[in-house]
N, C-alpha and C positions, 0 to 999 in steps of 0.2 A: 025436156031439152038443154034448156039452158043450165039448170042444175047439174045436168050429166056433164055437160062441157067444163063447167066450174070444177067440178070432183075431178076431170081428168086432168085439168091443166094444177090443181093442188098436188096431186099423186105426181105429175111429172116434174113440178118444181120441187117436191119432197125428195125425189131420188135424185135431182141435180143436186140439191143441197147437200144430200149425204154422201153423194160421190166427190163434189167437192170439199166436204168437210173431212173426208178420209184421205184426200190427196193431200189437204192443207197439214192433216195429221202427220201424213207420212212424210212430208216436205220439214215439217217440226222436229220429226225424229232423226231425219238425215242431218239437218242443219245444226241441231242443238244436241241430241242425245249421240247419235252416231258419228259426229262430226270429229271427232279424235281416231276413232277406227279408220274412216277413209281418208284421213288426212294421213295416218300412218301407212295404210296400203299405197297412196300415191308417192309418199316420200320412199316407202321401200323401192318401186319401180322407176322412180326417175331420181333417185339420191341415194348414194351408198357412201361408206366411210371406209378408206383403205388404212389398215394399222400399220405404222412404221414402227417397228419393233426397235427397241433400243438395246444396244450390244451389250452384254453382261460382262461385268469387268474381269480381268484377267486374275490370277492368284498365282503370285511368284515366290521365289524362294528370296533369301538376304541378298543374293548376287543376281537377281532379277531373271534368274530361270524360270521359264512357264512351267507351272504345275498343271492348270487349268484354264482352257480359253475358249472362246465361243466360236463356232464354225457356221457362217450363213447360210440357211437352207430354206425351202417353201413347200408349203402343202397346197396341193389343188384341191377345191372344194366345191360340191355343187351346191347350187341354190334353185331348187324346184320351184320356186316363187317365179324365178326368170324362165325354167325349162316350160314351165306351164301357162306363161303368157302368150299368146297366139302372137299379139302385135310384135314381142321381142324375138320370137322364134322364126317369126318370117324374115327378119333380117338376115339371119344365115341362110335361109332357103332363098331369098334375094339376090346374096351374093353368090352362091352355087350356080344360079341360072345366068347372073349379069356376066360372069366370067367366062361364059361359054361362048357370048355375044362376040360376032367377028371384030366389031369396033373396040373392043373391051382394052387390047394392049396398046392403041392410040390415043386413050384418054387420059387426060391428068386428072391430078385426085379429086378435084372438085367435081368434073363431069363425070367420074366411077361413084360418087355419092349420090349425085343425081339419078343416075342410072338405077342404083341399089334402091333408091326412094320409089321410083316409078314401079320397078318390077315388085317390090314391097308392097305396093298400094294394090297392083295387079292380083297377088297372091291373096291378099286380105279380101279381095270383093270377089275371088272365085273360089276359094277355097272353103270349106268346112273347118272352124278353129281347131277340132279333135284331130283331123285330118295333117293340119300344119303342124299340129304338136309331135304327131306319131311320124312324119317325115323328117322334120327338125331333128328329133332324137336320131332316127337312124343314120342323119347326115352326119350330127356330132360325132357318133361313135364310130363311123367311118375314119373321121379324122384322128381321133385321139387313140384309138385301140392300140397301133402299132407303137407309136411313141412311148405309150405308157408300159409297151410290153404286156399286154392283155388280150387274149380273145375277144371278138364282138360279143360273143353271148355272156361272156363273164363281164366284161363291162356294162353291158344292159342290165344284166340281173343284180349286179352291185347298185346302180342309178334306181333302177324300178322296185327293189325290194327293201331297200334301206329305210328305215322309218324316219322320221322328220323330214323338213325341208332345207337343212342347210348339215351338211355332213361331209368329210374329207374324201375323196377317192385314193389317193395316195399321200403318204407323209414324208417329210425330211428329204426331199429331193435336193441334191448338191445344185449347187447356184447356178452353173453353168447348164445343169441338166434344165433347171426351171426356167432360165431365160430362153432357152430355146423351146421350151413345151409353151411359153407366153407368148412367144412371137407367132407361134402357129395358131395358137388360140387368138389371136387379134388380127393377125393376117388372113382368116377364115371367118372373121365375123361370127365368131361361137359366143351366145348369151348364155350365162346361167352358169359358168364357169370361171371360178374367183381363186386367184392365188392368195395364200397367207404367207407372208415371210416370216420367218423365224431365225432362230439359231439351235444348234446342237452342241452340248457341251462335249468337249474332248480334252483328255487326261493324258499329258506326254508321257508320263512314266507310271501306268496304270497300277503298276504292282508296288509302288513304293508311296510311303505316308499315306496309305489309304485311311485309316482311322483318323488321321488329323485333317485330309484335305476334305473329305468328304463327297457328296455327291446331292445332284438336284432331283426332283420330281417336276412331274406336270398336275396342274390344277386346271379346270376349265373356268372362264369367267364369261358372263354373256355382255354384250353390248347393249346401245338403245333398243335396237332391233332385234333382241332376242337370239342374235346370232351366238354360238358359243367359239370360244378362241383359247387354245392352250397358253398357259403361262408357264414359264420356269420360277420355282421356288427351291432354295436351299432345303434340303432334308436332313442333312448328316453333316457334322463336322464344322470345318470353316465355312463351306458353303451355306449352311444352314445359320451359324454364329453372326457372319458378315453378311448376310441375304439383303438386308435393307440398302446396305453400301454398293453392294455389286449388281444391284438390278437396274438401277438407272429409271428413267421414266420415256415411257413410249410417246411416239408422235402420232400425227394422222394427216390424212388428204382426203378430201371431199371430192367425189366425183359426180356431177350432175348430167341428166340425159334432158335432150328437146322432146318434143312432142313424138316425133318419129324414133325416139329410142337411141339417138347417137350420142356419143359422149361429147358434152360441151368441156373444151379446153379451160382448166381451173384457172386462178388466179393466186394472188400472193396470199391473199386472206385464206385460202383454202389450206395452206399448209402450215401444219405444226411439225416443226422438226423433232426428232427424239433426242434425248439426253444420256449417253452414254453412262454406264455405271463406272464406278470408282475402281481401280486396280488396288488389290491387297496384296502387299509384301510382307511375307512372313519372317519369323527370326530363324527358320529351319534353313538349314544348308544341305542342300540335297547330295552335294559329295559326301557330306559326314552322314546323311540320311541313309544313302547306298551302302556306307561301309559297316553301319549299325546293323542293317536288316541282313547284309550278307552272312556277318559272323553270328547274328543271332541264328538264321537258319541253319547254317553248318553246326553250330553247338546244340540246337533241339535236335535235329538228326542223329549226332552222335550220342546223345544221350536218351534218346527215344523219348522225346517229350514232344506233345502237340501246343503245348500253353506256354507263353512267357512274355516277357516285355523288356525294352531298353529304354531308358530316359537318360538323354546326356544334354546337361545345362550348361549355360556361361554363370557362374557363381556369382559373380560381379555384378551382373546385370538383372538376373532372372530369365534371360531369354532361353528359351529350348532349342537347342541345335539341331536335336533328334528324336523323335520319339516312335517308336516301332512296338506293335502289338501282333501278336500269334493268338489262334489264326487269323486270317485276313482274306480279301477278296481283290479281285480286278476291277478297277474304278469303271473301265468302258463297258466290260462285260455284265457286271455286277451278279454273279452267280452266288449262291450260297451267302447272301447278305444275311438273313436270319440266324444262319447258323456262326458265322464267323463275324458279323457287326459288332460284337464285343468288345470295347477298347479295354484290353486287359490294363493298360498302362494308367487310366485314371478311373475305371470303374472297378476292377478287382479288388476286393479288400480281403486281406490274408493277416495271419499272425507273421511278426516281421523276425521273429527269432532274434539272434545276436546283434542285428544291425541297430535294433532299438537302444543296446546299452550305452549308446553315446548321451541320451537324456539325463540318466543318473549321474554318469561320470561328469558330464560337461558341466551339469547343474551344481553339482558338489566341487567343482574346480573353480567355477564362477562365482560361488559364494565364499569362496576362501576356506572352504572347510577340510580341503586337501590339497597337496602338491603333486607335481608328476612324480617325487621320488617317495611319496609317503607310502609306508608298510601297511600293506591291508591283510588280515589274518583271513584265511580262506577253509578253516577248519578241514582241511584233509580230505575234503569231498564229501563232505555229510554234514549238514546244519539242520537242527531241528529246535523249535522255541514253539512249545503249544501246538498248536494245529499246524505251525509252517513249518513245512521240509523243504530243503533246497538241496540238491545234489549235483554232483559234477563228475562227468566222466574221466576226464582227467584230474585227478586230485593234486592238491597242493597245499602247502603249510601256509606261507606267508609269501606275498607276492607285492610288488612294487605298483603303485596306481597305473603306472604304463603296462607293468606285466599282465594286470587283469585283462586289460583291454587285449595285449599282444595273445595271452591265453584263452581269452574268452570265457573267463572264469565266471559261472553264475552266482555262487556264493560271495565271491570278492565284489562281483556290481551289487548283490543285495545288502552286502556289508556298508557300500559307500551309499546307496540310495537311503539306508535308515539313518545315516548322518545328516541326510538332506530332508530327510521325513518324506511322509505319504504326500502332505498338502503341497510341499514345494515341489515334490516330483510330478504331480498331476498338473500343477502351474507350470512347470516347464514344458510338460507335454503339449498343453494349449500353446503355449509361446512357440514353440517350435512348428504349429500348424496341425498337429494330428488332432483327429476329431471333428476337423470341419472342412469345407470344401477350399480348394486353395484360390477359385476364383478365375480359374483358366478359364479362356474361350472357346470352350467346346462343351457340349450338352452332354447330360448324363453321368456327370463326374460324381463319385461316390464321397461320402464326408468320411467314413472310418469310424472306428469307435475308438475313445479314450475317455472313460468317465471312472470316476473315483467312487467306488460302491463302498467305502469304508472297512472293507474287510481287508485284514492283514494279509491272509492268504492271494487274494486277489492283486494285492500291491506288491507281494514277493515276485507272483509270476509275470506281472507288467513290467518289472526291472527287466529281467534278462528275454523278454520277447513273446510273452503268451498273454491271453486274456487283454488283449489290445489289437485292433486292426487297424492297417493301413494299407494305402495304395502305392504302387512304384513311384508316383509323381510327388505325394507328399514325401516321401522318404528321400527323393533328389532335392527338393526344396530344402530339406532340413541339413543334409549333409553340404548343401549349398552355404547354409549358415556357416559352418566351421570352416570350411575352404574359401569365405569370404571375410567379412570385416565383423563376422559376429550378429549381422542383421538379416532378417526373412525376409526374403522378397518374393513379389508375387510372380509365378511363373507367366510370360511372356510367349505368345505364338505370332500375335501378329505385331509388325515392327512399325509399320505405315499404312496411309492411305495415300493412294498415287493418282491423279487424274490422267487423262490420255496424253496430254502434252508434256507429262513429264513432272507438272508441278507436285509438290508434297502437300496434300491438303491436311493432314493431321499426321504429327509424331505420337507413337505410344512410349513415352519414356519410363525408364525403369520405377518402380514403386517399393517403397518400404513399408512392410506391413507390421512388423514390431521389431524392438531390439531384444537377441536373447542373449547373447554372450559378449563380454568385452574383447575389444580385439585379441588383448593379451590372451584370453582363456580360449580364444579361437587357434590361435597360434599353438599354445600347449598341446591342445586336443590334435593338430595335425602333426605334432612331433609323435605323439603316443599311438597314434593310428598308422604312422608309417612304421612302427615296430611289428604292427601285423603283419606286414608282407616280407620282412627280413628273417633271419634265421631264426626259428624257434616260435614263429608265429602261425597263424592257422590259413595265410593268404599268399604263402610262398612262389604259387603257381600263378598269381597275379602281376609280377613284377614284369616291369619294361627297361629293356636294356636303355642306358642312357639317361633314366630320369628315376628320380626318387618317387615312390608311389604310396599313399597313405589309404587306408579304407579299413573295411571291417566286413567280415562274413557273417551268412545268417543261414542258420538251418532248423527248419522248424516242422513237426510233424503236420498233416493236413488235419483240418478239423472236418469232422463229419457232420453233416447236416442234422443226421438223425440224433447226435449226442455223442460225445467224446472224441476220439482221434482214430484214424484210419491206421492200422500198424503197417508197416513197409511204404508207406506215401508220405512223401515229403514236399516241401516249397523250399528251394534252396536260393542264395541271393549272394550278392557282393555289391557293396556301396564303396565306390573309391573316387579318388580324384588325383589329378597330376597337373604338372610337378607338384610335391607334396609341400615345398618351400612357399609356391605362390600358383595355386591352381589356375590353368586355364580352363578347365572343366570338371564336372562331376558327372560321375557316369554310374548308374545303377542296373545291375544286371538280375533279372529274376526268371528262374526255370521252374515250371510247375509240374512236378510228379514225373521226376527223371525216372526211366524204367531198365536199368542197367545192372548187370551181375559183375562179380569179381573186383567189386570195389566198394569203399564207403561212399554213403551218398551224403556230402558235404559241401557247404558253400565254397569254401576254399578248394574242391577239388572239380566241382563243375562251374559254377559261376565266375569263379578267379579267373582261368583260362581264359574265357569269353571276353572277360572285361580286359585281360591283356592284349588279347590280338585286337580289339577294337581300339584301345589307346594308342597301340604301336602305329597302326595305319591313319588315327585321326591326329597323331603329333606329326606325321608327316606332312598332311593334308594341310594342317594348320601351320605348317613350317616352325613348329616349335625346336627350339635349338638345346641338344642335350646338355644336361647338366651335370652329368657324372660320367667317368671316364668308359669309354666302351672298349671292349675286349676285342683284340685282333680276330679276325676269322683265318683259319687254320686253312690252306689250301688242302684238297683231296685230289688235285689234278695229278695224273702220271707224270714222273719226271724222267 
């Protein structure tokens, strides 16, 4: 009997010890192992962080005309961890019932809160948690469906069927609409619906300077609670190149709830204000940009071409005043970006034709090997030495140095280049900036091709525009050397960084890359190139009344990617500057594959007139005073 009793006592004690041991182990697990998990759950329920997005800086032109700015918007998110919490869900149901009480209208705010707490406690005591959640979801949907312009079933399906516990119901609501909806959510004590403030990028002139301005995209970033939030990042153009300056720094505000789930008013320490991004002032003049794009479009339409570019620069500073590429796209709609996002002005590499003749001629002039009036024998249209064969459609005997450029004579150019020598010729190509990126603050820039193969045939062809590939921007920089003081300057598109209060944070000063020509040689080259637009030159249609124009035409057969050249397909160009004696701008016009009949396809006949129209309008925009007499207009009015 005594032994049996002892056995039962031992068994009972063993069971108690085992149970208590299991309970102790569970307590250890909760306190130590699962502590972070439960702490995080508690924080999620009673502590939240509201992101205060920084305003992305504006992009403006040189006259502070906005190209891109941000508009405040908001998105409405669902937090299912709140929706599925019966204690928080009961708050909405408590408000729904409390506001039907006949005493409700006469209560002050504190009394109303007390009534809601009491009603909530009754609901939690009487109702099953699952029933509370179902009723609350129905209540929330009845309040939000109409202002969201959604059917109730549609809204229910979106909330119920969307995977994840944190997701948006509607995005990019205008600020005024979001404010009204926010007031509805707060006034009806809806839990589990949160607003995410953000901004939407808006482009004032979405069809202008598209490749230069660029656009933004969104990436998802997770916060400490594991919630994903959209963040704007630059994807293209200046938006991408200057993203780190435009972005700014987001702020935050912490929200805490008490044990009953009500939000506790915050204090100063719970707020970290956002810091706005810097505004980027460009060198672009949108007035000139509009002129350039209008005339480029008109020219491409006239000559039935889909591709081309115009670059217009200030040769004294390297500032890009306009840059246009075709085809292009609308920045706000962003259709056909894949097909039309190619920036012809900085990415297209093509053999430049006769526009490259400035390298050999200016190099020889700079080295003192020739003078503007030196006589150059042009072999009457046909030159051959070993494997080197150079021909010219317009045969000539002897021409002056200036005449070689005026007539765009291939043999004469090669003769001048031979005096310079292959080594020095390719050195000048490099000094002019060909064969390497210019360093402009735009992604995707091409380097072009300008290398010395050591082959005499390649050298001969490189002198007059083949066997070397350039971009329109490189050509604009090279002609700016001649239009300026002989120095190659880095092309600028960013003029300054500006704070919101107007303070200039950083100025981007002009940068000289290297010295190419003496000022005297640059002046002599301008005089020689001026003859190209005069009687007997190849660019008579590039003239502008009231001004002296200097420049050079270029016509080249299109290279076939499979080898050789494509018959009947050309790239034509004109590189000009005005006024010739002291250029205010350099303008490069390139038209890719004009498809016309009934006329010769030459740079002077196609690109030259486009330049003339651009330069005429730009001179007026820049308020340039005519330097030459203007012929009186004859009135055709009836007398």
